[in-house]
TORKOLVEX-543352 format. One line per 3 residues: number of its first residue (from 0); their letters; for each residue x, y, z of C-alpha. Coordinates in pm, whole numbers. Example, Ala and Ser with C-alpha at 12.3 -4.5 7.8 and 13.67 -1.06 7.14 Angstrom:
<pts>
0 = as = 1230,-450,780  1367,-106,714
</pts>
This chain:
<pts>
0 = mpp = 11714,5875,9330  11708,5649,9023  11373,5682,8793
3 = fpr = 11303,5293,8854  11207,5350,9234  10980,5651,9148
6 = laa = 10782,5426,8859  10754,5157,9068  10546,5315,9340
9 = afl = 10389,5498,9094  10289,5210,8911  10145,5019,9248
12 = lat = 9966,5315,9412  9770,5376,9058  9715,5039,8992
15 = alw = 9550,5018,9350  9284,5309,9272  9233,5192,8913
18 = pqg = 8864,5043,8994  8752,5488,9134  8723,5548,8779
21 = pgr = 8919,5829,8568  8787,6147,8671  8707,6099,9048
24 = ppt = 8998,6066,9231  8961,5983,9641  8797,6286,9854
27 = rhy = 8695,6315,10223  8424,6485,10307  8359,6710,10599
30 = gke = 8048,6808,10722  7902,6930,11067  7964,6650,11255
33 = dgl = 8370,6767,11126  8290,7085,11252  8104,7318,11035
36 = lse = 7856,7460,11124  7653,7458,10842  7697,7237,10567
39 = vvt = 7598,7557,10346  7949,7642,10247  7895,8024,10103
42 = ama = 8293,8121,10097  8602,7985,10145  8972,8157,10197
45 = lta = 9381,8046,10252  9482,8303,10439  9869,8395,10381
48 = dgq = 9964,8187,10767  9852,7891,10548  9501,7879,10730
51 = iwa = 9207,7735,10494  8835,7904,10650  8464,7841,10564
54 = gte = 8228,8089,10606  7876,7925,10617  7544,8001,10659
57 = agl = 7558,7927,11020  7870,8120,11074  8290,8100,11057
60 = tsf = 8514,7803,11097  8852,7711,11042  9044,7432,10933
63 = egr = 9241,7233,11233  9422,6966,11074  9147,6705,11114
66 = qfa = 8820,6861,11136  8672,7259,11100  8685,7436,11452
69 = pfv = 8428,7754,11498  8560,8100,11496  8424,8210,11840
72 = gpl = 8521,8611,11818  8213,8841,11714  8070,8881,11408
75 = psp = 7838,9101,11225  7586,8803,11144  7622,8433,11146
78 = vlt = 7548,8461,10745  7868,8513,10571  7871,8607,10210
81 = dlf = 8216,8638,10128  8565,8588,10255  8884,8759,10114
84 = adp = 9229,8680,10220  9441,9028,10292  9767,8968,10211
87 = dgs = 9902,9150,10534  9758,8807,10686  9402,8930,10808
90 = lwv = 9052,8767,10696  8826,9010,10558  8467,8893,10644
93 = atd = 8120,9028,10453  7792,8880,10592  7432,9007,10567
96 = ggv = 7497,9265,10852  7783,9391,10792  8188,9366,10742
99 = ari = 8439,9248,11002  8855,9215,11003  8983,8917,11173
102 = rnr = 9319,8968,11266  9549,8729,11440  9235,8559,11559
105 = rse = 9022,8886,11681  8770,9001,11469  8674,9384,11431
108 = llg = 8320,9548,11352  8308,9775,11116  8018,10049,11142
111 = eae = 7913,10387,11039  8228,10534,11209  8444,10340,10926
114 = glp = 8182,10478,10686  8000,10071,10649  7644,10120,10714
117 = rgf = 7472,9778,10870  7345,9601,10650  7365,9285,10389
120 = yrk = 7717,9274,10167  7775,9078,9901  8145,9093,9804
123 = lgr = 8493,9257,9870  8839,9241,9792  9143,9478,9726
126 = dal = 9348,9619,9416  9644,9660,9347  9677,10013,9471
129 = ghl = 9616,9886,9811  9246,9991,9818  9001,9742,9965
132 = wvl = 8661,9768,9824  8287,9648,9953  7942,9592,9749
135 = std = 7689,9587,9935  7330,9502,9803  7339,9831,9568
138 = tly = 7687,10064,9678  8043,10050,9612  8262,10155,9851
141 = ven = 8618,10196,9892  8858,10237,10079  9033,10622,10176
144 = gsm = 9270,10542,10417  9335,10269,10669  8962,10127,10800
147 = rfv = 8799,10424,10638  8533,10406,10381  8373,10629,10105
150 = rap = 8126,10586,9828  8275,10485,9526  8273,10714,9231
153 = alp = 7934,10670,9077  7875,10438,8758  7836,10576,8425
156 = vpe = 7530,10375,8414  7183,10335,8517  7164,10028,8689
159 = rpv = 7294,9940,9019  7626,9721,9083  7552,9342,9067
162 = hlf = 7928,9194,9107  8265,9351,9211  8611,9138,9141
165 = tdp = 8945,9305,9230  9263,9130,9337  9597,9257,9387
168 = adp = 9689,9077,9117  9508,9282,8864  9540,9641,8692
171 = gpl = 9128,9735,8872  8805,9665,8998  8553,9534,8762
174 = vit = 8202,9577,8823  7912,9443,8654  7545,9553,8631
177 = arh = 7262,9379,8467  7361,9518,8131  7759,9662,8185
180 = ile = 8064,9579,8256  8303,9867,8385  8645,9868,8508
183 = crg = 8785,10159,8718  9131,10313,8567  9299,10581,8744
186 = gaw = 8992,10641,8943  8789,10668,8673  8509,10396,8535
189 = vlv = 8539,10277,8196  8326,10086,8027  8438,9755,7912
192 = pgp = 8256,9627,7590  8063,9306,7665  7941,9009,7488
195 = pig = 7653,9010,7254  7395,8914,7542  7011,8941,7431
198 = pke = 6731,9150,7491  6567,8951,7847  6983,8873,7882
201 = efl = 7131,9001,8201  7442,8957,8366  7448,8748,8721
204 = nhs = 7840,8775,8848  8205,8725,8687  8582,8715,8765
207 = rdg = 8915,8725,8565  9168,8464,8546  9522,8481,8601
210 = lgc = 9588,8526,8265  9377,8793,8204  9052,8665,8094
213 = iwv = 8719,8814,8192  8447,8544,8252  8083,8658,8331
216 = rst = 7805,8439,8384  7489,8557,8260  7136,8427,8288
219 = ram = 7165,8212,8007  7505,8173,7926  7877,8164,8066
222 = wqc = 8108,8455,7846  8409,8464,7812  8672,8763,7690
225 = ged = 8991,8620,7545  9351,8741,7572  9270,8838,7186
228 = gaw = 8977,9067,7303  8688,8843,7202  8371,8721,7358
231 = hkv = 8295,8345,7335  8018,8176,7444  8146,7901,7694
234 = rts = 7832,7726,7807  7446,7780,7759  7123,7657,7869
237 = mtg = 7292,7692,8216  7071,7614,8540  7375,7677,8757
240 = gfs = 7450,7988,8913  7121,8118,9070  7194,7970,9464
243 = fss = 7297,8213,9695  7667,8061,9780  7691,8009,9350
246 = rpd = 7965,8247,9200  8259,8225,9033  8564,8196,9221
249 = rda = 8955,8272,9154  9211,8048,9303  9558,8083,9387
252 = rgw = 9673,7973,9083  9460,8182,8879  9181,7931,8755
255 = vwf = 8823,8044,8764  8583,7824,8963  8208,7802,8854
258 = dda = 7912,7568,8866  7636,7452,8614  7389,7190,8550
261 = dgl = 7653,6964,8490  7857,7035,8787  8199,7217,8873
264 = wrm = 8434,7349,8616  8746,7541,8696  8886,7786,8365
267 = kgd = 9179,7956,8260  9249,8068,7935  9174,7769,7722
270 = are = 9199,7515,7976  8913,7366,8061  8892,7109,8408
273 = ryg = 8540,6948,8531  8505,6838,8918  8274,6625,9052
276 = rag = 7918,6571,8941  7603,6814,8895  7441,6623,9220
279 = dda = 7755,6699,9413  7577,7073,9439  7954,7206,9435
282 = kgg = 7997,7591,9427  8364,7669,9445  8712,7565,9465
285 = lvd = 8997,7654,9661  9348,7554,9629  9587,7514,9951
288 = res = 9985,7571,9996  10034,7192,9903  9829,7218,9588
291 = giw = 9525,7001,9748  9175,7100,9615  8889,7229,9859
294 = irt = 8556,7209,9694  8279,7405,9889  7896,7295,9805
297 = dhg = 7592,7293,9964  7637,6953,10172  7970,7063,10331
300 = vqr = 8363,7046,10232  8523,6816,9967  8871,6800,10000
303 = nlg = 9055,6624,9687  9261,6331,9848  9490,6343,9494
306 = rsr = 9540,6179,9180  9824,5948,9277  10044,6108,9080
309 = weg = 10398,6112,9184  10709,6405,9073  11064,6416,9156
312 = ydt = 11266,6598,9201  11685,6617,9211  12009,6864,9148
315 = reg = 11848,6998,8850  11562,7146,9066  11809,7298,9291
318 = laa = 11873,7013,9575  12180,7033,9712  12243,6671,9642
321 = nla = 12089,6364,9511  12045,6196,9816  11783,6296,10042
324 = wqp = 11763,6210,10396  11474,6394,10540  11180,6592,10381
327 = lrd = 10915,6805,10617  10670,7036,10620  10686,7317,10872
330 = rsg = 10386,7496,10991  10366,7754,10748  10341,7518,10479
333 = rlw = 10666,7495,10349  10865,7189,10205  11191,7158,10372
336 = vgt = 11412,6884,10248  11765,6753,10466  12023,6639,10172
339 = dkg = 12351,6486,10191  12510,6844,10104  12260,7083,10283
342 = lcv = 11938,7220,10399  11703,7281,10142  11336,7480,10140
345 = atd = 11156,7513,9803  11048,7808,9654  10825,7865,9335
348 = tgf = 11066,7832,9088  11249,7483,9279  11493,7446,9566
351 = rtv = 11703,7697,9773  11957,7580,10042  12008,7788,10325
354 = lpg = 12212,7567,10534  12522,7365,10385  12648,7065,10521
357 = ril = 12548,6676,10571  12146,6691,10741  12031,6346,10816
360 = sla = 11713,6441,11024  11443,6731,11079  11212,6823,11326
363 = aap = 10948,7109,11378  10908,7282,11700  10549,7397,11820
366 = dgh = 10692,7790,11800  10759,7732,11434  11143,7682,11470
369 = lw = 11311,7412,11293  11528,7166,11451
</pts>
């Protein structure tokens, strides 16, 4: 496609949206009338099949195209505290009454037999070695075999763990106490030098972005340990972070989301982006397969409908031909394009031709097949 029609279309759409003002893209709000069981959204997750899940203080829901629908399987408690989308496609659910795993829309409750007694669970996640870690109010558990958990090695500090962060793409789990940061390396806890906090300052929660930078929220500031290993105070005089649902979220693109008195932010390395306003009560963000942004708040879910940005693709990005007859996104969220010289599918690095020939039309069958 020549560049002029692209520019014209982008210009016309941009002019129509100018009255919104910069930094306020169009959004769609989802509340109880749209299927949420409560508008206090405590956690969100994107599973491997592209499904978006929202955990609330009154139950679990999934987004079904136009609105949310409740999950009808059993859970330890309707008060959800955390969700973890496992690479194997299952969804792990932490509640104030226990832990459950959902696989193929069926839930399995974990209890004493699996090494996880009933109680309040705060956080869960899987490390690079495939072990699932679970944090309760004061005890850290680690998977020791399939669906079997034991107490993790004791921390070499007097305080109890208050927050856990682990991701399959990271070296090892990070745990914080009120005054210390620790990382599990080779089965042993290693103290990580922390920021210069004051005598009455305590750590609340933390995360690590896709560039390896550690982010720690304290009672007085947000701290960042950059790629150079030095700690920097990013925000001060914060009033965010004390809500039941407030904690840093890391999205699929490696951004860390956190809220403060001025609204919701996402950070990665030295990059900073602000979303929404302080009055939105936004607590965290999620990026779906189409790069769309979903924001969880204490008043429902906000879906960012885009910033009117157009991107063009041609043979330089891997398309078989510049003449494209039909694009189509399948049920898994993959983008397919029928071109004059072949059928192409989008990848992380561009497009790949999977079928040569002139592809004029595409259709997705209910069973997931592509015609």
